[in-house]
C-alpha positions, 0 to 999 in steps of 0.5 A, a space after each residue: 583513555 583506553 578505559 573510557 573507550 571500553 566503558 562506552 557501549 554500543 546501542 543497537 536498537 531493535 529491528 522493526 521487522 522483529 516487532 509483531 505489530 510492525 510485521 502485521 502492518 507491513 503485511 496488511 499494507 502489502 496485501 492492500 497494494 496488491 489488491 489495489 493493483 489487481 482492481 485497477 488492472 483486472 476490472 478494465 481488462 474484464 470490461 474490454 473482454 466483455 462483448 458490447 463494452 464501449 469506451 464510456 463504460 471503461 471510463 466509468 469503471 476506471 473512475 469508480 476504481 479510483 473513488 476509494 483513493 479520492 475518499 481518503 484525500 481530505 483525511 490525508 490533508 489533515 
């Protein structure tokens, strides 16, 4: 019995973070998420600080900021 237990080797799969392709994907997604958040927060703040900006302009700016996400919806549903 001891011989069979020593013959079984443990399989350690490679870590995903050791794969260069995965690191590039992860880094690209991280940068993209930061950019999305800056756009969604920063543009409305700039509009609020602009003299003469009203609520309809804020609504339009927010809707335009969400258009890229709406464009990807049909593709994600497939």
